[in-house]
BATI-376911 format. One record per residue (C-alpha): x, y, z; residue number from 1. Coordinates in pm, whole numbers, plus 50000, padded with zeros to 5 digits. Example, Ala and Ser with C-alpha at 12.3 -4.5 7.8 and 13.67 -1.06 7.14 Angstrom:
@xx 51230; yy 49550; zz 50780; k 1
@xx 51367; yy 49894; zz 50714; k 2
***
This chain:
@xx 25757; yy 71226; zz 28084; k 1
@xx 25862; yy 70984; zz 28351; k 2
@xx 26089; yy 70712; zz 28241; k 3
@xx 26016; yy 70385; zz 28398; k 4
@xx 26288; yy 70108; zz 28380; k 5
@xx 26106; yy 69763; zz 28327; k 6
@xx 26268; yy 69456; zz 28560; k 7
@xx 26312; yy 69160; zz 28343; k 8
@xx 26210; yy 68849; zz 28559; k 9
@xx 26546; yy 68721; zz 28549; k 10
@xx 26693; yy 69037; zz 28724; k 11
@xx 26443; yy 69041; zz 28996; k 12
@xx 26638; yy 68812; zz 29237; k 13
@xx 26931; yy 69085; zz 29180; k 14
@xx 26764; yy 69364; zz 29274; k 15
@xx 26577; yy 69164; zz 29589; k 16
@xx 26927; yy 69040; zz 29689; k 17
@xx 27081; yy 69387; zz 29663; k 18
@xx 26803; yy 69559; zz 29840; k 19
@xx 26824; yy 69288; zz 30146; k 20
@xx 27228; yy 69391; zz 30152; k 21
@xx 27146; yy 69735; zz 30179; k 22
@xx 26913; yy 69727; zz 30440; k 23
@xx 27152; yy 69476; zz 30654; k 24
@xx 27429; yy 69757; zz 30614; k 25
@xx 27183; yy 70018; zz 30685; k 26
@xx 27077; yy 69813; zz 31001; k 27
@xx 27401; yy 69671; zz 31139; k 28
@xx 27687; yy 69945; zz 31067; k 29
@xx 27518; yy 70219; zz 31295; k 30
@xx 27508; yy 69978; zz 31577; k 31
@xx 27901; yy 69900; zz 31518; k 32
@xx 27979; yy 70273; zz 31472; k 33
@xx 27778; yy 70383; zz 31764; k 34
@xx 27945; yy 70117; zz 31989; k 35
@xx 28280; yy 70218; zz 31876; k 36
@xx 28181; yy 70603; zz 31939; k 37
@xx 28049; yy 70508; zz 32282; k 38
@xx 28366; yy 70352; zz 32378; k 39
@xx 28586; yy 70631; zz 32244; k 40
@xx 28381; yy 70885; zz 32445; k 41
@xx 28409; yy 70731; zz 32779; k 42
@xx 28678; yy 70843; zz 33026; k 43
@xx 28824; yy 70507; zz 32999; k 44
@xx 29199; yy 70536; zz 32895; k 45
@xx 29193; yy 70186; zz 32728; k 46
@xx 28855; yy 70248; zz 32514; k 47
@xx 29002; yy 70051; zz 32232; k 48
@xx 29066; yy 69708; zz 32450; k 49
@xx 28770; yy 69455; zz 32468; k 50
@xx 28731; yy 69342; zz 32806; k 51
@xx 28419; yy 69165; zz 32785; k 52
@xx 28657; yy 68907; zz 32565; k 53
@xx 28937; yy 68913; zz 32829; k 54
@xx 28857; yy 68539; zz 32936; k 55
@xx 28988; yy 68217; zz 32896; k 56
@xx 28749; yy 68011; zz 32694; k 57
@xx 28715; yy 67628; zz 32700; k 58
@xx 28476; yy 67367; zz 32629; k 59
@xx 28401; yy 67255; zz 32967; k 60
@xx 28228; yy 67430; zz 33197; k 61
@xx 28382; yy 67337; zz 33504; k 62
@xx 28739; yy 67164; zz 33444; k 63
@xx 28948; yy 67447; zz 33416; k 64
@xx 28808; yy 67686; zz 33672; k 65
@xx 28809; yy 67388; zz 33935; k 66
@xx 29162; yy 67270; zz 33831; k 67
@xx 29285; yy 67627; zz 33839; k 68
@xx 29131; yy 67702; zz 34188; k 69
@xx 29304; yy 67359; zz 34320; k 70
@xx 29623; yy 67460; zz 34165; k 71
@xx 29594; yy 67823; zz 34352; k 72
@xx 29510; yy 67659; zz 34675; k 73
@xx 29797; yy 67403; zz 34644; k 74
@xx 30038; yy 67713; zz 34606; k 75
@xx 29885; yy 67888; zz 34904; k 76
@xx 29907; yy 67593; zz 35135; k 77
@xx 30299; yy 67556; zz 35014; k 78
@xx 30215; yy 67225; zz 34912; k 79
@xx 30309; yy 67247; zz 34567; k 80
@xx 30440; yy 67553; zz 34370; k 81
@xx 30197; yy 67687; zz 34075; k 82
@xx 30399; yy 67620; zz 33759; k 83
@xx 30326; yy 67776; zz 33440; k 84
@xx 30529; yy 67722; zz 33107; k 85
@xx 30463; yy 67958; zz 32861; k 86
@xx 30606; yy 67894; zz 32507; k 87
@xx 30639; yy 68135; zz 32218; k 88
@xx 30823; yy 68370; zz 31972; k 89
@xx 30999; yy 68712; zz 32024; k 90
@xx 30677; yy 68832; zz 32208; k 91
@xx 30803; yy 68598; zz 32470; k 92
@xx 31153; yy 68614; zz 32482; k 93
@xx 31229; yy 68973; zz 32548; k 94
@xx 31010; yy 68859; zz 32899; k 95
@xx 30822; yy 69190; zz 32925; k 96
@xx 30493; yy 69065; zz 32861; k 97
@xx 30546; yy 68703; zz 33034; k 98
@xx 30751; yy 68900; zz 33299; k 99
@xx 30459; yy 69132; zz 33391; k 100
@xx 30241; yy 68854; zz 33417; k 101
@xx 30468; yy 68661; zz 33652; k 102
@xx 30504; yy 68951; zz 33885; k 103
@xx 30131; yy 69030; zz 33901; k 104
@xx 30068; yy 68665; zz 33980; k 105
@xx 30345; yy 68647; zz 34250; k 106
@xx 30184; yy 68928; zz 34410; k 107
@xx 29849; yy 68782; zz 34371; k 108
@xx 29973; yy 68459; zz 34537; k 109
@xx 30173; yy 68673; zz 34799; k 110
@xx 30512; yy 68512; zz 34711; k 111
@xx 30779; yy 68692; zz 34817; k 112
@xx 31027; yy 68449; zz 34670; k 113
@xx 30917; yy 68458; zz 34331; k 114
@xx 31186; yy 68276; zz 34121; k 115
@xx 31324; yy 68367; zz 33760; k 116
@xx 31233; yy 68014; zz 33622; k 117
@xx 31377; yy 67844; zz 33323; k 118
@xx 31569; yy 68119; zz 33101; k 119
@xx 31854; yy 68116; zz 32816; k 120
@xx 32119; yy 68348; zz 32813; k 121
@xx 32064; yy 68472; zz 32478; k 122
@xx 32354; yy 68734; zz 32461; k 123
@xx 32619; yy 68487; zz 32426; k 124
@xx 32470; yy 68388; zz 32093; k 125
@xx 32412; yy 68757; zz 31992; k 126
@xx 32057; yy 68796; zz 32053; k 127
@xx 31864; yy 69034; zz 32273; k 128
@xx 31844; yy 68907; zz 32623; k 129
@xx 31571; yy 68972; zz 32875; k 130
@xx 31675; yy 69273; zz 33065; k 131
@xx 31617; yy 69154; zz 33392; k 132
@xx 31919; yy 68993; zz 33379; k 133
@xx 32276; yy 69061; zz 33240; k 134
@xx 32513; yy 68784; zz 33100; k 135
@xx 32901; yy 68795; zz 33057; k 136
@xx 33083; yy 68497; zz 32921; k 137
@xx 33412; yy 68365; zz 32840; k 138
@xx 33498; yy 68156; zz 32520; k 139
@xx 33318; yy 68125; zz 32200; k 140
@xx 32980; yy 68050; zz 32199; k 141
@xx 32796; yy 67930; zz 31856; k 142
@xx 32431; yy 67977; zz 31800; k 143
@xx 32238; yy 67666; zz 31652; k 144
@xx 31895; yy 67712; zz 31536; k 145
@xx 31645; yy 67543; zz 31295; k 146
@xx 31779; yy 67205; zz 31398; k 147
@xx 31660; yy 66882; zz 31580; k 148
@xx 31925; yy 66918; zz 31858; k 149
@xx 31749; yy 67244; zz 32029; k 150
@xx 31497; yy 67218; zz 32309; k 151
@xx 31247; yy 67433; zz 32459; k 152
@xx 31406; yy 67754; zz 32343; k 153
@xx 31446; yy 67661; zz 31987; k 154
@xx 31779; yy 67778; zz 32013; k 155
@xx 32141; yy 67629; zz 32171; k 156
@xx 32434; yy 67771; zz 32247; k 157
@xx 32745; yy 67531; zz 32193; k 158
@xx 33101; yy 67583; zz 32291; k 159
@xx 33403; yy 67341; zz 32225; k 160
@xx 33647; yy 67594; zz 32437; k 161
@xx 33852; yy 67520; zz 32701; k 162
@xx 33766; yy 67741; zz 33002; k 163
@xx 33462; yy 67870; zz 32866; k 164
@xx 33195; yy 67979; zz 33100; k 165
@xx 32918; yy 68234; zz 33144; k 166
@xx 32746; yy 68434; zz 33425; k 167
@xx 32372; yy 68492; zz 33502; k 168
@xx 32329; yy 68796; zz 33742; k 169
@xx 31963; yy 68955; zz 33819; k 170
@xx 31937; yy 69303; zz 33794; k 171
@xx 31857; yy 69479; zz 34142; k 172
@xx 31609; yy 69707; zz 33942; k 173
@xx 31338; yy 69439; zz 33914; k 174
@xx 31053; yy 69491; zz 34152; k 175
@xx 31017; yy 69180; zz 34315; k 176
@xx 31262; yy 68904; zz 34447; k 177
@xx 31396; yy 68673; zz 34235; k 178
@xx 31683; yy 68484; zz 34431; k 179
@xx 31749; yy 68144; zz 34389; k 180
@xx 31893; yy 67866; zz 34540; k 181
@xx 31882; yy 67606; zz 34324; k 182
@xx 32008; yy 67570; zz 33939; k 183
@xx 31922; yy 67316; zz 33674; k 184
@xx 32131; yy 67350; zz 33355; k 185
@xx 31968; yy 67167; zz 33039; k 186
@xx 32231; yy 67039; zz 32799; k 187
@xx 32367; yy 66785; zz 32572; k 188
@xx 32733; yy 66691; zz 32504; k 189
@xx 32933; yy 66464; zz 32279; k 190
@xx 33104; yy 66302; zz 32564; k 191
@xx 33023; yy 66197; zz 32945; k 192
@xx 33307; yy 66395; zz 33060; k 193
@xx 33204; yy 66728; zz 32897; k 194
@xx 32932; yy 66878; zz 33120; k 195
@xx 32826; yy 67222; zz 33284; k 196
@xx 32896; yy 67267; zz 33646; k 197
@xx 32829; yy 67567; zz 33880; k 198
@xx 33099; yy 67745; zz 34022; k 199
@xx 33178; yy 67887; zz 34390; k 200
@xx 32996; yy 67644; zz 34606; k 201
@xx 32706; yy 67471; zz 34404; k 202
@xx 32667; yy 67103; zz 34526; k 203
@xx 32560; yy 66863; zz 34246; k 204
@xx 32243; yy 66675; zz 34338; k 205
@xx 32156; yy 66514; zz 34014; k 206
@xx 32307; yy 66476; zz 33661; k 207
@xx 32222; yy 66250; zz 33365; k 208
@xx 32294; yy 66272; zz 33007; k 209
@xx 32076; yy 66600; zz 32970; k 210
@xx 32056; yy 66790; zz 33308; k 211
@xx 32255; yy 66864; zz 33606; k 212
@xx 32084; yy 67031; zz 33915; k 213
@xx 32319; yy 67208; zz 34202; k 214
@xx 32200; yy 67309; zz 34549; k 215
@xx 32344; yy 67634; zz 34627; k 216
@xx 32438; yy 67745; zz 35008; k 217
@xx 32205; yy 68005; zz 35023; k 218
@xx 31980; yy 68235; zz 34785; k 219
@xx 32140; yy 68434; zz 34534; k 220
@xx 32110; yy 68666; zz 34254; k 221
@xx 32383; yy 68549; zz 34036; k 222
@xx 32564; yy 68228; zz 33907; k 223
@xx 32854; yy 68122; zz 33706; k 224
@xx 32812; yy 67806; zz 33487; k 225
@xx 33145; yy 67656; zz 33382; k 226
@xx 33210; yy 67376; zz 33118; k 227
@xx 33405; yy 67092; zz 33252; k 228
@xx 33558; yy 67042; zz 32872; k 229
@xx 33950; yy 66966; zz 32904; k 230
@xx 34225; yy 67102; zz 32696; k 231
@xx 34244; yy 66753; zz 32514; k 232
@xx 33891; yy 66704; zz 32443; k 233
@xx 33752; yy 66753; zz 32114; k 234
@xx 33398; yy 66738; zz 32234; k 235
@xx 33141; yy 67034; zz 32292; k 236
@xx 32887; yy 67131; zz 32516; k 237
@xx 32531; yy 67248; zz 32416; k 238
@xx 32358; yy 67446; zz 32625; k 239
@xx 31973; yy 67462; zz 32608; k 240
@xx 31852; yy 67612; zz 32867; k 241
@xx 31878; yy 67738; zz 33293; k 242
@xx 31624; yy 67687; zz 33542; k 243
@xx 31666; yy 67914; zz 33825; k 244
@xx 31459; yy 67811; zz 34139; k 245
@xx 31374; yy 67916; zz 34498; k 246
@xx 31268; yy 67658; zz 34730; k 247
@xx 31038; yy 67865; zz 34897; k 248
@xx 30857; yy 67973; zz 34583; k 249
@xx 30477; yy 67948; zz 34553; k 250
@xx 30497; yy 68033; zz 34189; k 251
@xx 30722; yy 67901; zz 33898; k 252
@xx 30630; yy 68116; zz 33578; k 253
@xx 30877; yy 67959; zz 33280; k 254
@xx 30912; yy 68191; zz 32981; k 255
@xx 31066; yy 67982; zz 32669; k 256
@xx 31059; yy 68227; zz 32348; k 257
@xx 31264; yy 68263; zz 32092; k 258
@xx 31262; yy 68508; zz 31814; k 259
@xx 31101; yy 68390; zz 31474; k 260
@xx 30990; yy 68079; zz 31624; k 261
@xx 30663; yy 67911; zz 31443; k 262
@xx 30521; yy 67608; zz 31543; k 263
@xx 30775; yy 67404; zz 31316; k 264
@xx 31052; yy 67533; zz 31493; k 265
@xx 30938; yy 67331; zz 31843; k 266
@xx 30815; yy 67051; zz 31617; k 267
@xx 31199; yy 66995; zz 31478; k 268
@xx 31337; yy 66971; zz 31832; k 269
@xx 31414; yy 66637; zz 31967; k 270
@xx 31455; yy 66723; zz 32306; k 271
@xx 31159; yy 66947; zz 32304; k 272
@xx 30948; yy 66665; zz 32476; k 273
@xx 31165; yy 66564; zz 32719; k 274
@xx 31242; yy 66884; zz 32870; k 275
@xx 30853; yy 66985; zz 32885; k 276
@xx 30831; yy 66669; zz 33083; k 277
@xx 31114; yy 66774; zz 33327; k 278
@xx 30967; yy 67113; zz 33374; k 279
@xx 30631; yy 66930; zz 33459; k 280
@xx 30408; yy 67221; zz 33413; k 281
@xx 30060; yy 67248; zz 33576; k 282
@xx 29950; yy 67497; zz 33321; k 283
@xx 30123; yy 67538; zz 32949; k 284
@xx 30059; yy 67846; zz 32745; k 285
@xx 30138; yy 67837; zz 32400; k 286
@xx 30188; yy 68160; zz 32194; k 287
@xx 30273; yy 68104; zz 31837; k 288
@xx 30115; yy 68162; zz 31504; k 289
@xx 30252; yy 68514; zz 31422; k 290
@xx 30549; yy 68412; zz 31229; k 291
@xx 30323; yy 68118; zz 31061; k 292
@xx 30083; yy 68389; zz 30955; k 293
@xx 30328; yy 68642; zz 30856; k 294
@xx 30487; yy 68411; zz 30584; k 295
@xx 30322; yy 68486; zz 30250; k 296
@xx 30300; yy 68096; zz 30202; k 297
@xx 30070; yy 68082; zz 30514; k 298
@xx 29828; yy 67797; zz 30474; k 299
@xx 29550; yy 67733; zz 30703; k 300
@xx 29557; yy 67326; zz 30661; k 301
@xx 29919; yy 67312; zz 30740; k 302
@xx 29892; yy 67548; zz 31015; k 303
@xx 29612; yy 67331; zz 31157; k 304
@xx 29795; yy 67018; zz 31136; k 305
@xx 30124; yy 67150; zz 31268; k 306
@xx 29911; yy 67286; zz 31570; k 307
@xx 29761; yy 66951; zz 31641; k 308
@xx 30080; yy 66793; zz 31630; k 309
@xx 30243; yy 67050; zz 31894; k 310
@xx 29929; yy 66965; zz 32096; k 311
@xx 30006; yy 66607; zz 32075; k 312
@xx 30364; yy 66675; zz 32186; k 313
@xx 30268; yy 66834; zz 32494; k 314
@xx 29999; yy 66622; zz 32594; k 315
@xx 30251; yy 66346; zz 32564; k 316
@xx 30510; yy 66509; zz 32759; k 317
@xx 30307; yy 66671; zz 33024; k 318
@xx 29983; yy 66497; zz 33039; k 319
@xx 29815; yy 66650; zz 33364; k 320
@xx 29910; yy 66978; zz 33212; k 321
@xx 29621; yy 67243; zz 33159; k 322
@xx 29668; yy 67347; zz 32799; k 323
@xx 29605; yy 67704; zz 32696; k 324
@xx 29648; yy 67855; zz 32361; k 325
@xx 29673; yy 68226; zz 32272; k 326
@xx 29584; yy 68423; zz 31935; k 327
@xx 29825; yy 68624; zz 31746; k 328
@xx 29782; yy 69004; zz 31803; k 329
@xx 29683; yy 69229; zz 31526; k 330
@xx 29952; yy 69377; zz 31330; k 331
@xx 30066; yy 69518; zz 30970; k 332
@xx 30309; yy 69364; zz 30740; k 333
@xx 30564; yy 69592; zz 30624; k 334
@xx 30411; yy 69864; zz 30855; k 335
@xx 30169; yy 69916; zz 30619; k 336
@xx 29946; yy 69632; zz 30509; k 337
@xx 29683; yy 69445; zz 30732; k 338
@xx 29773; yy 69092; zz 30777; k 339
@xx 29445; yy 68902; zz 30648; k 340
@xx 29590; yy 68560; zz 30769; k 341
@xx 29593; yy 68671; zz 31137; k 342
@xx 29185; yy 68636; zz 31121; k 343
@xx 29234; yy 68270; zz 30973; k 344
@xx 29497; yy 68163; zz 31235; k 345
@xx 29276; yy 68290; zz 31487; k 346
@xx 28984; yy 68061; zz 31359; k 347
@xx 29219; yy 67779; zz 31333; k 348
@xx 29354; yy 67806; zz 31667; k 349
@xx 28982; yy 67838; zz 31810; k 350
@xx 28888; yy 67567; zz 31627; k 351
@xx 29178; yy 67316; zz 31721; k 352
@xx 29121; yy 67415; zz 32080; k 353
@xx 28780; yy 67317; zz 32066; k 354
@xx 28830; yy 66970; zz 31932; k 355
@xx 29156; yy 66914; zz 32163; k 356
@xx 28969; yy 67027; zz 32495; k 357
@xx 29228; yy 67332; zz 32530; k 358
@xx 29174; yy 67660; zz 32665; k 359
@xx 29170; yy 67984; zz 32445; k 360
@xx 29316; yy 68353; zz 32522; k 361
@xx 29193; yy 68551; zz 32211; k 362
@xx 29414; yy 68802; zz 32221; k 363
@xx 29318; yy 68922; zz 31873; k 364
@xx 28988; yy 68965; zz 31993; k 365
@xx 29088; yy 69132; zz 32331; k 366
@xx 29333; yy 69395; zz 32170; k 367
@xx 29045; yy 69520; zz 31937; k 368
@xx 29034; yy 69306; zz 31656; k 369
@xx 29150; yy 69399; zz 31299; k 370
@xx 29285; yy 69731; zz 31248; k 371
@xx 29322; yy 69780; zz 31676; k 372
@xx 29714; yy 69787; zz 31604; k 373
@xx 29639; yy 70144; zz 31501; k 374
@xx 29482; yy 70242; zz 31819; k 375
@xx 29782; yy 70050; zz 31984; k 376
@xx 30012; yy 70278; zz 31820; k 377
@xx 29820; yy 70584; zz 31855; k 378
@xx 29837; yy 70543; zz 32216; k 379
@xx 30223; yy 70503; zz 32250; k 380
@xx 30170; yy 70108; zz 32292; k 381
@xx 30346; yy 69979; zz 31984; k 382
@xx 30688; yy 69941; zz 31833; k 383
@xx 30758; yy 70108; zz 31503; k 384
@xx 30766; yy 69805; zz 31313; k 385
@xx 30384; yy 69773; zz 31369; k 386
@xx 30427; yy 69423; zz 31435; k 387
@xx 30556; yy 69412; zz 31822; k 388
@xx 30472; yy 69631; zz 32102; k 389
@xx 30692; yy 69840; zz 32305; k 390
@xx 30749; yy 69806; zz 32681; k 391
@xx 30440; yy 69965; zz 32810; k 392
@xx 30219; yy 69760; zz 32516; k 393
@xx 30364; yy 69438; zz 32695; k 394
@xx 30304; yy 69540; zz 33031; k 395
@xx 29934; yy 69601; zz 32926; k 396
@xx 29931; yy 69276; zz 32739; k 397
@xx 30079; yy 69074; zz 33059; k 398
@xx 29824; yy 69249; zz 33276; k 399
@xx 29565; yy 69121; zz 33046; k 400
@xx 29652; yy 68790; zz 33073; k 401
@xx 29713; yy 68785; zz 33436; k 402
@xx 29335; yy 68921; zz 33440; k 403
@xx 29223; yy 68630; zz 33238; k 404
@xx 29405; yy 68360; zz 33442; k 405
@xx 29250; yy 68510; zz 33769; k 406
@xx 28890; yy 68473; zz 33627; k 407
@xx 28959; yy 68124; zz 33639; k 408
@xx 28946; yy 68109; zz 34014; k 409
@xx 28608; yy 68030; zz 34055; k 410
@xx 28468; yy 68358; zz 34001; k 411
@xx 28693; yy 68584; zz 34224; k 412
@xx 28882; yy 68750; zz 33951; k 413
@xx 29104; yy 69057; zz 33991; k 414
@xx 28978; yy 69304; zz 33750; k 415
@xx 29196; yy 69532; zz 33602; k 416
@xx 29172; yy 69890; zz 33735; k 417
@xx 29236; yy 70116; zz 33397; k 418
@xx 29308; yy 70407; zz 33596; k 419
@xx 29617; yy 70226; zz 33730; k 420
@xx 29717; yy 70121; zz 33359; k 421
@xx 29649; yy 70468; zz 33226; k 422
@xx 29860; yy 70493; zz 32919; k 423
@xx 29900; yy 70840; zz 32966; k 424
@xx 30101; yy 70818; zz 33282; k 425
***
């Protein structure tokens, strides 16, 4: 005897809804699996990366490409260098990611005199330094963070020692020229007699309460910066950054990142806007949100409002700058747990960019979306913490950003050759 289950009228909608969901799952899932499987079985070494998404999206159909092409043309004619300011956190502080983008852009622009741009001697305050230059110092330098008295690096090095100084020497193993002939020092002091100076031949060409610029006799790869504080002085010199410029450069790519930075780090700074204004970037790239989203107390509304405030600050400081936001990459919390807040942050960044007329480089989508950090780790592109990338991974990220930027050049992009970027090399 066959048993039949009677469907009550009130339950009909449940059965119908369940059947619809099952049909959708059966219809859509195989396509997704098929796409992933297809990419996995190709001969492409970077199959897990979504190259189709590797663009800088923008709400205006023509503004970004036209503006970028004009900037490139001005750079090529040497009428004005292409100046980029890239603000971020630990992913930027080490300058492997941004350094690779800088290197590729310099090559693309045929710039044999690409300068280092603005940087910070993190070593003197006990933090990790970009490894393309070495820092030595005398005297005691105090690290100041989470304070209104920091600038675009979100950190200040302060010294009240007579005779304190530091030297920056670019390493010879970099594969492009970084020699410079002009040095600008961003600083603050408690009295007018305390200021930074360049030793051994630097000629002062400008100085005010917050910066000092020195012209060097010839291009060099090293500089020593002293502190004018006297033996009897009770003041202190606060260092916010050092800009190393070559007057023949076609490209200035400034990378200003600090470990642990969130959007709030730059909102708290009283000096941030003025230093951005002095650098006068034609393009400003903001790579923040990882630390905001990693916080257990992450709030989408607070993140949205803070991002809007930062954009307002940047637009006020540099109103003619093209503003590009990037989304945080996929990662794990404590190496094991997927961070669901990343997708929320991604959505907020895209929404705010649309409303504020900014461009977006959606790195979360480019790297493969949720769970893609596992693929990066399997291919040896990720740090053990499953949060940061390693050197190879950051170089790949820098190459991807380079490709996305060149795609703005009126349909004449430099597309990445995956074989040249083979992760097996």
